N, C-alpha and C positions, 0 to 999 in steps of 0.2 A: 504494500500500500504506500502511496506517496507520503512524504514527510508532512505532518500536519502543519508545520511552520510555513509550508509553501502554499497552503490553501487560500489565503487572501489573494495572493498574486495569481494563482490558478483560477480562482473564481472570477477575478477581473478579466483575465484573458478569455475565459470561456463565455462570459456575458457578452462581450463585444465581438465574438467570433461570428461572422456572417453565416446564418443557418436558416433552414426551412423547417417548419413544423407541419407534418403530414398526417398526424393522427390526433385530431382535436375535435371533440364534440362540443359545439358551442353551448348547448344546454348544460354541459358539465363544467362550464367556466363560471356559472352563476354563483358568485360568492354569497354567503349567508347575509351579509349586510345589504347587498343589493336585493336579494330575495325578499327580505323584510320590507325594504323600501317599496318594491313593486307590489307587495301584498297590501301595504297601506294605501298605495295609490289606487289600487283596483278593488279594494274592499274584500280581499281574500283572507280568510282566517287560516292561519298556520297552526298546526298542532304542537307548537313549541312556544314557550314563554319568552324566549330571548334568543339572541344570536348565539350566546354561549351554550344554551340548551340544545340548539340545533347542531352545533359542532360536536357535542357529546354523542349525538346520534350517528356520527360518522365512524361507527365501529362495525365493519361489515365482516360477515363470516362466509360470504359467497357472492358471486356476481348477482344473483337474484336479490339478495338483501340490499345490495347497493341500488339495483334498478328500481326497487320499490320506492326508495327515498328519492331517487333521481326523477322518476315520473311524477311523484307528488310535488317536488320542488318546481317542476316545469309548469305547474298549474297557475303560477303567478304571472306567466307570460300571456298577455291577452291582446295588447294593442301594438301597432307598428312601432310606437315609441319604445315599448318594452324590449322588443327584439333589437332595435337600434342601440339602446343603452347597454344591453348585455353584450352585444358584439363590440361596441366601442370600448367597453371596460376591458375585454380580453385583448383587443388590439393595442391599447395603451400599454398593457403589461408586456405584450409581445415585443413592442418597440424597445422596452427596457432590457429585454433578454437577447437583443441582437437578431431577432427574427426578421428576415428580409422578404420572406414569402411564406404564406400559410394556406393550407388546403383544409377548409372547415367542413366537417360533417354536421348535418342537421337532420332531425327526425320529424318530418311534417306530420306523420300519423299521430304522434304524441299530441299535436296541437289541433289538427282538424277533427280528431275524435271528441275534442272539447268544444267544438263549434267555432274555432279560430279559422279564419279564411286562409287558404293557401297564399293568396296575394299578400296578406298581412305579414306572414312569416318572411316571404321573399323581400318585400319592400323594406322592412325594418333592417334586415341584415345588409341588403344591398346599399342602402343609404350610408350606413356606417363604413362599409368596405370601400365604396367609391370615394368617400371623404378622406379616408386614411390613405388611399392610393395617391391622391393629389397632395395631401398635406404632409405625410410621413414617407411616402415612397415605398410603402410595403405593398407588394402585390398579393393577390388572393384569388382562390377559386372556391366554389361551393360544391360539395358532394352530397347529393340527396340520398339519404340512407333509409333502406327499408327495415322495419322491425321484424326480425325473423321469428318471433314467437306468434306473430299474426300469420294469416294465410297468404299464399301467393296471389290469390284473387284480390285480396286487400292491397297488396303491393302493386299489382297491375292497375287497380283503380286509382291508387295514389299517383302513379306515373301518368296516367291519362289526364288526371286532374291538373297536374303540373305542366304538362306539355304546352298548353296555350300560353304559358309565361316564358317559354324558352327563348323566343326572339328578344323579348324585353330584357332578359338577364343573360344573354349569350356571352357577355364579357366575363361573367362570373360562374354560371352554372355549367360545368363541363363534365361532371362525374356522377356515378351511381355507386352506392355502397350497401353493405349488409351488416347490421349490428344487432344488439340485444343478446339475450341468452342463447348460447350455443347448444346446451343440453337438449336433446330431442328435436333439434332443428337443423338437420344437416344441410350443407349447401345445395344439394340436388333438389331440395324442396322448392328452390327458386330458379331452376334452370330456364324455364320458359320466359319469365320476366326479364332475366338477364340477357337471354338471346334477343329479345325485343330491344333492350337498351343498347346492346352491341350493334344491332342493325341501324339504330338511330344515330350512331356515332359517338356515344358517350364513352368516357374512360371508365374502367371498371375496377373496383376494389372490393374486398370482403374481409370481415373478421373471421379468423379461423386459427385453430391451434392454440387457444388460450385455455379455456375450459375443455373445449372439444379436442379430440385426438389428432394425431398427425394426418390421419386419413382425411380429415376435414380440409386440411391445407391442400392436399392433392386434388380433392373434389372441387375446391374453389378454383383451382387452376384449370382442371380438365372439363368440369361440367359448367362452370360459370364463365370461364375464359377471362378471369381477372388478370390484371397486369401487376398487381401489388397485393401483398398479404398484410392485413392489419393484425398485429401481434405475431403469431407464427412461432412462438417460443417452443412449442412441443414438436416442431419439425425435427428437432435433434433426436427424437425417439425412433426415427426411420432413416437409416443410413442412405438408402437410395434416394429418398426425397431430399435429404439434406444435400447430397451431391448435385441433384438437379437444381436446387436453389443457387448453389455456388456456380455451376457451369453456365446457367442461363442468367445469372445475376438478377434474379427476381427479388425485389426489395421486400424487407420486413420492416414494418413500422412498430418498433418495440416500445413498450411503455412500462419501464421498470417499477415506478411507484404504484401503478395500477396493479401490476402482478403481485406486488407485496401486499397492498391494501386488501386485495380480493383473495389473498391466501393461495395464489397459484404457487408462490414460493413462501417459505417461512421466514427468511431473512435475506437482506440484500446480498450478502456474500455468496448465497446460493444461486444467484441469478446467472443465467448462461449467456448473457450478452457478450461478455469478453471472449468466451469460447467461440461463439458464432462468428464474431468479428475476425478473430485470428485464424479461423478456418477459411475465411474468404467470403462469407455471406455478406451481402449488401444490407447490413443492419443500419437502422436509423434510431434516434432517440426522440421520444415525444412524451407529451404529458397526459393525453387521453381525456380525463375529466379532472382538471387540476384543482378545482374548488373542493372536490370531494376527496381527492387522493393526497392532498397535502403538499403539492409542489408543482411549479410550472416547468417549462422545458429546461431552463438552466439548472434548476434544482435537481432534475433527473440526471443531467450531465455530471454535476458535481458529485452526487451520490455514487454514480458508477465509477468515477475516478477514485473516490475514497475507498469504496468497499470492494471493487473488482480490480484495483490496481491498474486502471487504464493510464497509459502514458499521455503526455500532451500530444504526441504524434497521433495516437489513436483517437483522441478527442477531435483532432482536426479531420481525420478520416471520417468520423461520424458526421461532422458538418458537411464534408464533401459529399458523402453518400446521400444526405438529405436533399441536397440540390440536384444530384444526379437522378434520384428517385422521384423527383417532383414531375408534374405534368406541364411544366413550363416549356416553351419552345426552345430549340437549341441555342438561338442567339442570346436569349435571356439567361439561360443556364451558364453560358460562357462568360457573360458579364459578372455573374456571381462567383464563378470560379476564379476570375481575375481579381475580384475584390478580396476573395479569401486568400489567394496567393500573396497579394500585396499586404494584407493584414498580418499574415504569419511572418513575412519578411521584415515588416516594421517592428515586430515584437518577437525577436529571436529568443530561443531557449538557450540560455547561456550555459546550462549544464549538459545539454545534448546538442551538438552542432547539427546544422541542416544536412539532410540526406538527398537533396535534389527534389525537383518538382515543387510541390507545396511546402516541402519540409527542408 
């Protein structure tokens, strides 16, 4: 593990390291303070007496126990202004963490089931993201994610309801995802709706191999034709699958704090991120649902450095992977690669000389 005396300098270096965040559920960035503010604004009663009482409820023993609270918390999101304020709060934090590009997942079924219009969800997020693009220079895409505990017919209906908005939000809405509880909801359940999305030209991702087995990762690749796997940490259990990820450089959007909080692992030193990275997997680091899991993207980077013994070189590789795994066009990726290279050159590691390229 790195010398703890180096941590302030390492934290400063990582915070300003140009990076993308590719696995972020916007509803999961809703901090308790803002949740209470929106509840008061909208006249929604929360079953918690205070912000502190709500935070005490963040003791999850499974993905499902987290989801139950997550969906309840989303109930305060009603107006376009609510979605704008939530998105802006996350983007302000992303700026502090050196994020130059973010691909935001959102769950419209969580909101439309409560009577919130699809247009309201899109409009609030888009207004914030377009504002940030012009004022902060952070680019962003939206990934509409289906809830896998619901039916494929429900997912198809959600897609059809959203498609009339595609032209209006074509600068942002470029992808389709699959999230919520894996258990009992294999990727093949959504093969037809993903085929429809692929035919429409959407970029495709799916959660797989967190709670679910390595087979779910393979099925997401083969049956859903996804380009990127969200989580994927259980891929290590299947040697042939792991080699495929390496050979084809299929990205994994790993979320260490999420895995810890949901008890996929018992402690951070048990996480397999470092092993995956050193084997040549295109692993990235992300925060997933940062308000619930106790840390944003830089916090995840730092925890991995401290508990997994990641070197500064490996932290730079993770940032490089995040840009490479994004859905940005090649010219924008190259701009970020150049900025990353320049940043590393301007902040040399005095204890470990450069090794060429970014390093």
